[in-house]
C-alpha positions in Angstrom: -183.8 55.8 -54.3 -186.3 53.2 -55.5 -184.9 53.6 -59.0 -181.5 52.6 -57.7 -183.0 49.5 -56.1 -184.8 48.5 -59.3 -181.6 48.7 -61.2 -179.9 46.2 -58.9 -182.8 43.7 -58.7 -182.4 40.6 -60.7 -183.8 37.1 -60.6 -180.7 35.7 -58.9 -180.8 38.3 -56.1 -184.4 37.7 -55.4 -184.0 33.9 -55.2 -181.0 34.2 -52.8 -182.9 36.6 -50.6 -185.9 34.4 -50.3 -183.7 31.4 -49.6 -182.0 33.3 -46.8 -185.3 34.3 -45.3 -186.7 30.7 -45.4 -183.5 29.3 -44.0 -183.5 31.7 -41.0 -187.2 31.1 -40.3 -186.9 27.3 -40.6 -183.8 27.2 -38.3 -185.7 29.1 -35.7 -188.5 26.7 -36.0 -186.2 23.7 -35.7 -184.4 25.2 -32.7 -187.7 25.8 -30.9 -188.7 22.2 -31.7 -185.5 20.2 -31.0 -183.6 22.0 -28.1 -182.6 19.3 -25.4 -183.5 20.5 -22.0 -183.5 17.1 -20.1 -181.6 13.8 -20.3 -185.0 12.1 -20.6 -185.1 13.4 -24.2 -182.0 11.2 -25.0 -182.3 7.6 -25.8 -180.9 5.5 -22.8 -178.5 3.5 -25.0 -177.1 6.8 -26.4 -177.0 8.4 -23.0 -174.9 5.5 -21.7 -172.4 6.0 -24.5 -172.2 9.7 -23.7 -171.2 9.0 -20.1 -167.5 9.2 -19.4 -165.5 6.9 -17.0 -165.2 8.0 -13.4 -162.0 9.8 -12.6 -159.6 8.6 -9.8 -160.5 9.3 -6.2 -159.1 12.6 -4.9 -156.8 12.8 -1.8 -158.3 12.9 1.6 -158.7 16.3 2.9 -157.0 17.4 6.2 -158.9 16.9 9.4 -160.6 19.9 10.6 -159.8 21.3 14.0 -161.8 20.4 17.1 -164.8 22.4 17.6 -165.3 24.4 20.8 -167.0 22.6 23.7 -170.6 23.2 23.9 -172.1 24.9 27.0 -173.8 22.9 29.7 -177.2 21.7 28.8 -180.3 22.7 30.6 -181.0 21.0 33.9 -183.3 18.0 33.4 -186.4 17.4 35.5 -186.2 15.7 38.9 -186.5 12.0 38.8 -189.3 10.1 40.6 -188.7 8.9 44.1 -187.5 5.3 44.3 -189.6 2.6 46.0 -188.6 1.5 49.5 -186.4 -1.6 49.7 -187.5 -4.8 51.4 -186.4 -5.4 55.0 -183.2 -7.4 55.4 -183.0 -10.8 57.0 -181.2 -11.0 60.3 -178.5 -13.7 60.8 -179.5 -16.4 63.2 -177.3 -19.1 64.7 -178.1 -22.6 66.0 -176.0 -25.5 67.1 -174.7 -27.5 64.2 -175.5 -31.2 64.1 -172.8 -33.9 64.4 -173.1 -34.6 60.7 -172.5 -30.9 59.9 -169.7 -30.5 62.4 -168.0 -33.5 63.9 -166.3 -31.5 66.7 -169.3 -29.2 67.2 -170.0 -25.8 65.8 -172.7 -23.2 64.9 -175.0 -23.2 61.9 -175.7 -19.6 60.6 -178.7 -18.7 58.5 -178.9 -15.5 56.5 -180.3 -14.1 53.3 -177.5 -15.7 51.4 -178.3 -19.2 52.8 -177.1 -21.5 55.6 -173.5 -22.2 56.5 -172.0 -24.2 59.3 -168.9 -22.9 61.1 -167.2 -25.9 62.8 -164.9 -26.1 65.7 -161.4 -27.5 65.0 -160.6 -31.0 65.8 -158.4 -31.8 68.8 -154.8 -31.8 67.7 -151.7 -33.2 69.3 -149.7 -31.2 71.9 -146.4 -29.6 71.1 -144.6 -31.9 73.5 -142.3 -34.5 72.0 -140.4 -37.2 73.9 -137.1 -36.5 72.3 -135.6 -33.8 70.1 -136.7 -34.5 66.5 -134.0 -35.4 64.0 -132.1 -32.3 62.7 -134.0 -30.0 65.1 -132.0 -27.5 67.2 -132.6 -26.2 70.8 -130.7 -23.5 72.6 -130.3 -22.2 76.1 -128.0 -20.4 78.5 -125.6 -21.3 81.3 -123.8 -19.4 84.1 -121.8 -19.9 87.4 -120.6 -17.7 90.3 -118.3 -18.6 93.2 -116.4 -16.6 95.8 -114.4 -19.5 97.3 -111.0 -18.3 98.3 -109.2 -21.6 97.6 -108.6 -23.0 94.2 -110.3 -26.1 93.0 -112.8 -27.7 90.7 -115.9 -25.6 89.9 -118.7 -27.3 88.0 -121.8 -25.8 86.4 -124.5 -27.6 84.5 -127.4 -27.0 82.1 -130.4 -29.1 81.0 -131.8 -29.6 77.5 -135.4 -28.4 77.2 -136.2 -31.6 75.2 -134.0 -34.7 75.8 -131.9 -36.2 73.1 -132.6 -39.7 71.8 -129.0 -40.6 72.8 -126.0 -39.0 74.4 -123.0 -37.4 72.6 -119.4 -38.5 72.7 -116.3 -36.4 73.2 -115.9 -35.5 69.5 -119.5 -34.2 69.5 -119.1 -31.6 72.2 -117.3 -28.3 71.7 -116.3 -25.3 73.9 -115.9 -21.9 72.2 -114.0 -19.0 73.7 -115.1 -15.4 73.5 -113.1 -14.9 70.3 -114.8 -17.9 68.6 -111.8 -20.3 68.9 -112.5 -23.9 70.0 -110.7 -25.3 73.1 -109.6 -28.9 73.2 -108.0 -29.7 76.6 -105.8 -26.6 77.2 -105.2 -25.9 73.5 -106.9 -23.5 71.1 -107.7 -25.3 67.9 -109.2 -22.3 65.9 -112.7 -21.9 64.5 -115.0 -25.0 64.7 -116.6 -26.5 61.7 -119.4 -27.9 63.9 -120.1 -24.6 65.7 -120.6 -21.7 63.2 -122.7 -19.5 65.5 -121.8 -17.2 68.3 -122.7 -16.6 71.9 -125.3 -14.1 70.7 -126.7 -16.5 68.1 -125.8 -20.0 69.1 -126.0 -22.8 66.6 -124.7 -26.4 66.1 -124.4 -28.8 63.2 -126.5 -32.0 63.4 -125.2 -34.4 66.1 -123.2 -31.7 68.0 -123.4 -29.7 71.2 -121.7 -26.2 71.1 -121.1 -24.3 74.3 -120.3 -20.6 73.7 -118.5 -18.5 76.3 -119.6 -14.9 76.7 -117.4 -14.0 79.7 -115.4 -16.2 82.2 -113.1 -14.9 85.0 -111.2 -16.3 88.0 -110.4 -19.6 86.5 -107.0 -21.2 86.1 -105.1 -20.8 82.9 -102.3 -23.3 82.7 -101.9 -23.3 79.0 -102.9 -21.3 75.9 -106.5 -21.5 77.1 -108.2 -21.8 80.5 -109.3 -25.2 81.8 -112.8 -26.2 80.6 -114.2 -29.6 80.1 -117.7 -30.7 79.0 -119.0 -34.0 80.3 -122.3 -35.8 81.0 -124.0 -34.6 84.2 -124.2 -38.1 85.5 -120.5 -38.2 86.7 -117.3 -36.1 87.2 -114.2 -36.1 85.0 -111.2 -38.1 86.2 -108.8 -35.7 84.7 -109.5 -32.1 83.6 -107.0 -32.4 80.8 -108.1 -35.8 79.5 -111.1 -35.9 77.1 -111.8 -39.6 77.6 -114.9 -38.8 79.7 -116.0 -35.8 77.7 -119.5 -35.8 76.1 -123.1 -35.0 76.9 -126.0 -36.9 78.3 -129.5 -37.2 76.9 -130.8 -34.6 79.4 -127.9 -32.1 79.4 -124.2 -31.5 80.1 -121.9 -30.1 82.7 -118.8 -27.8 82.4 -115.8 -28.1 84.8 -113.2 -25.5 85.5 -110.2 -25.3 87.8 -110.4 -22.0 89.7 -107.4 -19.8 90.7 -106.3 -19.8 94.3 -106.8 -16.7 96.4 -109.6 -14.3 97.0 -111.7 -13.1 94.2 -114.9 -13.7 92.2 -115.1 -16.7 90.0 -117.9 -16.3 87.5 -118.9 -17.0 83.9 -121.8 -17.2 81.6 -122.7 -18.0 78.0 -125.1 -19.9 75.7 -125.4 -23.3 74.1 -127.0 -25.0 71.2 -127.5 -28.7 70.4 -128.8 -30.3 67.2 -130.1 -33.8 67.0 -128.5 -36.2 64.6 -130.3 -36.5 61.2 
């Protein structure tokens, strides 16, 4: 066997073998000496060149589901008792001075301070000498008579507050049950001055409106029964004529001709008057 090896040995083979051995042993030595195990072994300027650019931000992830509710916590220790509060201040009241309340009053003192509660000053009464301009007052009227003979029947009513001046014939109006106005013995239709009713009487400024609810036993010699409104200071000369019609400052009267024969003569209604503006 050794003879075979000797035959194959030559100078070239020996040199190559030694070179291979030294190369392998030297590489191992270099590897054990220069293996990089930390970035601290690399020069900072070189390390900076080795770093790549940051990549684009990734998409946001989906929100996670809500977690389950936690159980109740343990009961905490009892708190300390609070301190007693201070006693409150009672409210006291004394008469207020004239400077504090001109018409008199009471001065109250409490924990929040002192305040005067004053009496109201004397005001004017609700009475007025005459009906104010544009103001309206209302009332009711009625009559009842059992006289067997026919004739003139008069009833009157007073204004609660007098008018500043009386009203003329064109300012007084008589309305039948159906709402039509009567002038003399004629029906003249709805009145522009009296837009109310017996249930809710009203009158335009400067007018007196007499509303009929029910009237019986009076004479009817034309389309309407006889009814005339006049100042209570006198009597009409002619029931058909309107020359004397009107109303006084204190009220008005209504005249009817009653039917002849036995029977009840009666009637009632409401009125409204509005002072001129």
